[in-house]
matplotlib code that plots the C-alpha trace (Angstrom):
import matplotlib.pyplot as plt

x = [-14.4, -13.9, -13.8, -13.2, -9.7, -7.5, -8.1, -4.5, -4.9, -1.5, -2.4, 0.0, 2.3, 5.9, 7.0, 10.6, 11.4, 14.8, 16.1, 13.7, 15.5, 14.2, 12.2, 10.0, 11.3, 10.3, 6.9, 6.3, 7.4, 5.0, 2.1, 2.7, 2.9, -0.3, -2.0, -1.1, 2.1, 5.2, 7.9, 11.7, 13.3, 16.5, 19.1, 22.8, 22.6, 21.6, 21.3, 18.9, 16.9, 16.6, 15.6, 12.9, 11.6, 11.5, 9.4, 7.0, 6.4, 6.7, 5.7, 8.8, 12.6, 15.6, 18.4, 21.7, 22.4, 23.8, 21.5, 24.1, 26.2, 24.6, 26.4, 25.5, 21.9, 21.5, 23.2, 20.8, 17.8, 18.7, 19.3, 16.1, 13.6, 13.0]
y = [-5.3, -4.4, -0.7, -1.1, -0.2, -3.0, -3.5, -2.6, 0.9, 0.9, 2.6, 5.5, 4.3, 3.2, 0.1, -0.9, -4.6, -5.9, -9.3, -9.0, -11.0, -14.3, -16.2, -14.3, -10.9, -11.6, -13.0, -9.9, -7.6, -9.4, -9.2, -5.4, -4.8, -6.8, -4.6, -1.5, -0.2, 0.8, -1.5, -1.0, -4.4, -4.1, -6.9, -7.3, -9.1, -6.1, -8.1, -10.5, -7.6, -5.9, -9.2, -9.8, -6.3, -6.8, -9.9, -8.0, -5.2, -1.5, -0.6, -2.3, -1.6, -3.3, -1.7, -3.2, -2.5, -4.2, -2.9, -3.9, -1.0, 2.1, 4.6, 2.6, 2.3, 6.0, 6.8, 4.4, 5.8, 9.4, 8.3, 6.2, 8.4, 11.9]
z = [-29.9, -26.2, -25.5, -21.8, -20.6, -19.3, -15.5, -14.7, -16.2, -17.8, -21.1, -21.6, -18.7, -18.9, -17.0, -16.4, -16.0, -14.9, -15.9, -18.8, -21.5, -20.2, -17.6, -15.2, -16.3, -19.9, -19.0, -16.9, -19.7, -22.1, -19.7, -19.1, -22.8, -23.4, -20.7, -22.8, -21.2, -23.0, -21.6, -21.1, -20.9, -18.8, -18.8, -18.6, -21.9, -24.1, -27.3, -25.7, -24.2, -27.6, -29.3, -26.6, -27.1, -30.8, -30.3, -28.0, -30.5, -31.0, -27.4, -26.0, -26.1, -24.7, -22.7, -21.6, -18.0, -14.9, -12.2, -9.6, -10.9, -9.5, -11.7, -14.9, -13.7, -13.2, -16.5, -18.4, -16.5, -17.5, -21.1, -21.3, -19.5, -20.9]

ax = plt.figure().add_subplot(projection="3d")
ax.plot(x, y, z, "-o")
ax.set_aspect("equal")
plt.show()
């Protein structure tokens, strides 16, 4: 068993990934979670973001948000980040 921390040093950190329900965003979210981060998967398709987060595991959660809408983005940020 490897007791060395991951080289990215993301243990205990929260990462936010936009466009995270598929493609490059999903791959990024998976890599960050594998590196020890808690990951918020943001996507316009909330159901897909939640499903992707479920597949990643307990250190990920999906959020429906269109980041082109500034008011919605700020609202989701305030709701998501304590």
